[in-house]
Backbone bond lengths (Angstrom), bond angles and torsions (degrees), N, CA, C in turn:
res aa  C-N    CA-C-N  psi(-1)  N-CA   C-N-CA  omega(-1)  CA-C   N-CA-C  phi
1 M - - - 1.436 - - 1.522 109.67 -
2 Y 1.302 117.47 135.59 1.448 122.79 178.79 1.530 109.94 -102.97
3 V 1.293 116.29 126.43 1.454 121.10 175.92 1.522 108.00 -120.04
4 P 1.342 117.40 115.83 1.463 119.18 -178.35 1.527 112.07 -67.90
5 L 1.308 115.69 149.16 1.458 121.75 178.08 1.529 108.71 -102.97
6 G 1.288 117.07 134.65 1.464 120.42 179.28 1.506 111.96 -129.98
7 L 1.326 116.63 142.90 1.449 122.82 176.60 1.533 107.87 -93.85
8 V 1.328 115.23 119.49 1.450 121.63 178.84 1.527 106.92 -120.76
9 E 1.301 117.34 125.45 1.449 120.41 178.59 1.513 110.14 -90.92
10 R 1.303 116.48 134.21 1.460 121.71 178.92 1.522 109.39 -71.08
11 K 1.304 115.37 132.27 1.468 119.85 178.52 1.526 108.52 -93.75
12 K 1.293 115.20 140.23 1.452 120.39 176.95 1.521 109.27 -68.97
13 Q 1.329 116.19 130.13 1.450 119.20 -179.41 1.526 109.35 -104.88
14 S 1.302 115.80 143.40 1.462 119.78 179.40 1.540 109.24 -72.81
15 R 1.297 114.65 150.15 1.461 120.80 178.71 1.541 108.61 -73.54
16 R 1.331 114.46 141.51 1.446 118.42 178.30 1.510 108.99 -99.14
17 K 1.316 115.57 132.85 1.459 119.98 -179.02 1.525 112.16 -84.91
18 E 1.318 116.35 -24.74 1.463 119.04 -177.59 1.534 109.71 -120.33
19 D 1.326 115.78 162.65 1.451 120.75 176.79 1.523 109.68 -68.33
20 V 1.320 114.97 151.09 1.461 121.14 179.31 1.525 107.85 -101.33
21 L 1.303 117.35 130.38 1.452 121.16 177.14 1.526 109.80 -66.68
22 P 1.347 117.78 143.04 1.464 120.42 -178.39 1.524 113.27 -53.92
23 E 1.315 117.43 -38.57 1.482 119.32 -178.09 1.536 111.97 -70.68
24 K 1.333 117.81 -13.75 1.465 122.15 179.12 1.544 110.73 -101.64
25 G 1.326 117.58 -0.33 1.457 121.56 -175.28 1.503 115.10 -57.73
26 S 1.340 117.30 -37.29 1.465 119.38 -178.27 1.524 111.94 -66.38
27 E 1.321 118.36 -18.75 1.462 120.73 177.63 1.529 112.39 -70.21
28 L 1.349 117.08 -15.39 1.456 120.89 179.59 1.520 112.36 -74.70
29 Y 1.311 116.21 -20.53 1.465 120.67 -176.14 1.520 109.46 -104.02
30 H 1.299 114.78 127.85 1.456 120.55 -179.09 1.526 109.29 -117.52
31 E 1.300 115.54 157.64 1.467 120.69 175.37 1.520 108.57 -56.49
32 T 1.324 116.41 142.42 1.450 119.82 175.71 1.518 108.76 -103.83
33 E 1.292 115.52 150.99 1.454 120.77 179.75 1.525 108.73 -102.01
34 I 1.308 116.69 126.80 1.462 120.43 176.82 1.521 106.78 -79.28
35 K 1.340 116.29 117.30 1.458 121.74 -175.82 1.520 112.06 -77.34
36 Q 1.330 116.88 -34.01 1.462 120.58 -175.94 1.519 108.25 -159.37
37 T 1.332 116.70 145.19 1.465 120.43 174.59 1.516 108.63 -111.17
38 F 1.334 116.65 155.33 1.462 122.70 -175.10 1.515 110.30 -134.87
39 E 1.304 114.84 146.58 1.452 120.83 160.86 1.516 105.93 -78.18
40 P 1.339 118.99 154.33 1.483 119.36 -175.51 1.535 114.80 -53.44
41 Q 1.323 118.70 -46.64 1.459 120.94 -178.90 1.527 110.63 -66.93
42 Q 1.303 116.17 -37.92 1.471 122.02 177.85 1.522 110.18 -61.78
43 F 1.331 117.62 -40.98 1.470 122.15 177.60 1.525 110.32 -60.96
44 L 1.327 116.28 -47.62 1.468 120.33 -178.24 1.522 110.43 -59.92
45 E 1.324 115.75 -44.81 1.465 119.46 -176.05 1.522 112.77 -75.05
46 Q 1.321 117.59 -47.27 1.470 119.88 -174.80 1.522 112.70 -76.24
47 V 1.311 116.77 -47.84 1.474 119.35 -174.61 1.531 111.38 -81.52
48 L 1.313 117.56 -47.40 1.470 119.24 -176.30 1.517 113.33 -82.95
49 R 1.324 117.55 -51.18 1.466 119.48 -177.42 1.522 112.54 -74.18
50 D 1.343 116.08 -51.80 1.476 120.27 -174.05 1.525 112.63 -90.50
51 R 1.335 117.60 -5.42 1.473 123.89 177.35 1.512 112.23 56.31
52 Q 1.317 116.30 42.98 1.459 121.31 179.54 1.527 111.25 -95.07
53 S 1.295 115.03 66.61 1.470 119.90 169.24 1.529 104.50 -127.89
54 P 1.320 117.61 120.23 1.451 122.66 -167.95 1.523 116.40 -51.24
55 Q 1.313 119.77 -44.03 1.442 119.41 -173.37 1.519 114.07 -86.94
56 S 1.334 118.08 -38.21 1.467 118.64 -174.26 1.530 114.10 -111.70
57 Q 1.331 117.34 -0.62 1.447 121.99 -177.38 1.535 112.08 51.20
58 G 1.321 115.43 38.26 1.460 120.78 176.33 1.512 115.35 76.81
59 K 1.330 118.09 3.46 1.456 120.35 -178.07 1.499 113.52 -80.14
60 R 1.329 117.24 -31.25 1.466 121.23 -179.51 1.523 108.31 -131.03
61 I 1.308 115.24 125.13 1.466 119.48 172.85 1.510 108.33 -134.49
62 A 1.286 115.07 154.72 1.473 120.71 173.94 1.507 107.30 -126.42
63 I 1.301 115.75 135.75 1.455 120.69 178.45 1.519 105.80 -109.23
64 I 1.306 115.73 113.43 1.465 120.34 -177.85 1.509 109.45 -125.15
65 G 1.311 115.63 156.17 1.453 120.11 178.32 1.514 110.75 170.20
66 E 1.294 114.10 171.53 1.463 121.16 179.06 1.527 109.46 -67.07
67 P 1.338 117.46 157.60 1.479 120.86 174.11 1.545 109.79 -55.96
68 G 1.307 114.85 134.12 1.476 119.93 178.58 1.513 114.07 80.92
69 A 1.321 118.35 7.25 1.473 121.14 -178.37 1.522 113.32 -78.70
70 G 1.339 117.67 -12.72 1.454 120.20 178.72 1.510 115.29 106.99
71 K 1.335 117.94 19.69 1.452 121.04 -178.67 1.541 111.00 -63.10
72 T 1.309 116.85 -48.20 1.477 120.11 -179.43 1.510 110.81 -64.25
73 T 1.312 117.35 -40.74 1.462 121.15 177.84 1.514 110.38 -61.12
74 L 1.315 117.39 -43.24 1.468 121.13 178.21 1.524 110.87 -63.80
75 L 1.333 117.21 -41.97 1.470 120.47 177.29 1.526 111.27 -61.51
76 Q 1.321 117.21 -39.33 1.461 120.38 177.78 1.522 110.63 -65.26
77 Q 1.328 117.18 -39.02 1.472 120.50 177.33 1.514 110.68 -66.35
78 I 1.331 116.79 -40.37 1.459 120.36 177.39 1.533 110.54 -63.12
79 A 1.318 117.83 -44.09 1.483 122.06 179.33 1.514 109.93 -60.48
80 K 1.315 117.52 -45.78 1.467 121.36 179.46 1.524 111.09 -62.20
81 W 1.332 116.25 -43.51 1.456 121.01 -178.99 1.536 110.33 -65.36
82 V 1.344 116.91 -45.31 1.461 121.23 -179.55 1.524 110.96 -60.42
83 S 1.328 117.17 -46.28 1.469 120.25 -178.50 1.520 112.21 -64.50
84 K 1.332 116.87 -28.40 1.464 121.17 179.82 1.535 113.08 -86.11
85 E 1.326 116.45 -39.43 1.470 120.95 -169.01 1.538 114.87 -97.89
86 I 1.299 117.79 -24.58 1.466 119.90 -175.27 1.518 109.32 -106.90
87 E 1.317 115.19 113.67 1.457 121.93 -175.14 1.520 111.31 -59.39
88 Q 1.293 116.95 140.25 1.468 125.37 178.38 1.538 113.08 59.02
89 S 1.302 116.96 29.12 1.471 119.66 178.30 1.514 110.02 -86.06
90 V 1.305 115.80 149.28 1.452 122.28 173.86 1.511 106.45 -126.86
91 V 1.311 116.33 119.95 1.459 121.21 -179.39 1.526 108.04 -95.86
92 I 1.320 116.45 124.31 1.440 122.11 178.16 1.529 107.49 -119.69
93 W 1.307 116.15 121.56 1.471 121.58 -179.22 1.504 108.47 -95.65
94 V 1.327 117.99 116.93 1.451 122.34 179.29 1.521 107.32 -120.66
95 S 1.308 115.61 115.63 1.454 120.71 176.56 1.545 108.92 -77.38
96 L 1.314 115.63 140.50 1.468 118.61 176.74 1.526 111.42 -60.06
97 A 1.329 116.04 -31.18 1.459 119.68 178.10 1.531 110.18 -64.83
98 D 1.334 117.44 -37.10 1.459 121.45 178.25 1.527 111.32 -73.76
99 L 1.301 116.47 -35.23 1.461 121.52 -177.60 1.536 111.06 -65.47
100 R 1.314 116.44 -39.14 1.467 123.74 -178.70 1.523 110.44 47.80
101 S 1.337 117.42 -123.16 1.476 119.42 -175.70 1.530 112.55 -96.88
102 H 1.339 118.17 6.07 1.463 120.87 179.24 1.532 110.91 -71.96
103 E 1.298 115.71 148.83 1.468 120.19 164.65 1.519 105.39 -71.38
104 L 1.327 117.93 150.08 1.470 121.14 -176.70 1.523 111.81 -57.87
105 E 1.332 117.46 -46.69 1.481 120.47 -179.57 1.529 110.95 -60.45
106 T 1.293 117.31 -43.70 1.483 121.17 -179.96 1.515 108.91 -63.56
107 Y 1.326 118.18 -45.47 1.450 121.04 179.51 1.531 110.96 -59.74
108 L 1.334 117.33 -47.20 1.466 119.80 -178.24 1.515 112.16 -62.14
109 L 1.328 116.81 -43.15 1.464 120.54 -175.84 1.535 112.71 -77.63
110 E 1.318 116.72 -39.95 1.456 118.86 -171.79 1.535 114.55 -97.21
111 V 1.306 117.62 -22.37 1.466 119.89 -177.30 1.530 110.78 -114.29
112 W 1.308 117.09 -60.82 1.453 122.44 -173.79 1.519 112.40 -62.85
113 L 1.335 116.62 -51.03 1.460 121.15 -176.89 1.521 111.80 -61.50
114 Q 1.318 116.75 -40.80 1.471 120.54 178.79 1.532 111.05 -65.57
115 A 1.326 117.24 -39.19 1.466 120.76 178.24 1.520 110.51 -64.69
116 V 1.319 117.13 -41.83 1.466 121.39 178.40 1.518 110.30 -65.46
117 A 1.318 117.23 -42.51 1.466 120.98 179.75 1.538 110.50 -61.07
118 R 1.333 117.13 -40.54 1.481 120.47 178.03 1.526 110.36 -62.49
119 K 1.352 116.59 -43.78 1.463 120.76 -179.97 1.506 111.09 -61.73
120 V 1.343 117.02 -43.75 1.469 122.31 -177.97 1.524 109.69 -65.98
121 S 1.321 118.28 -41.33 1.461 121.76 -176.22 1.517 112.60 -71.05
122 T 1.331 118.77 -21.93 1.462 121.11 179.08 1.518 112.09 -85.63
123 K 1.311 118.29 -8.45 1.471 120.75 -179.53 1.488 112.56 -85.38
């Protein structure tokens, strides 16, 4: 199955001074405009390697989509590509289920790193 990749820039939203009624909630969400589409290899090279994303220069990306759309598969491909193409890279896979309510830094230092250290010391 082929799923096209699209670059969507987040639009700055104005602050609301009053609460929004539940029946008006859908008015907060507007159609987004896809700025550019990519073939998978083109995405890896242009956005990740060359940092050609206008707002974040490839530093921050979000992969969103419907369940079963291939988000995890794409993340696995990105991880494989990064470990192969970017010198001295370390790929760390953190599941949101594992992260739970931790801040990412806290999770990496207090949970993930200790688990890795235990695995290394038992070898």
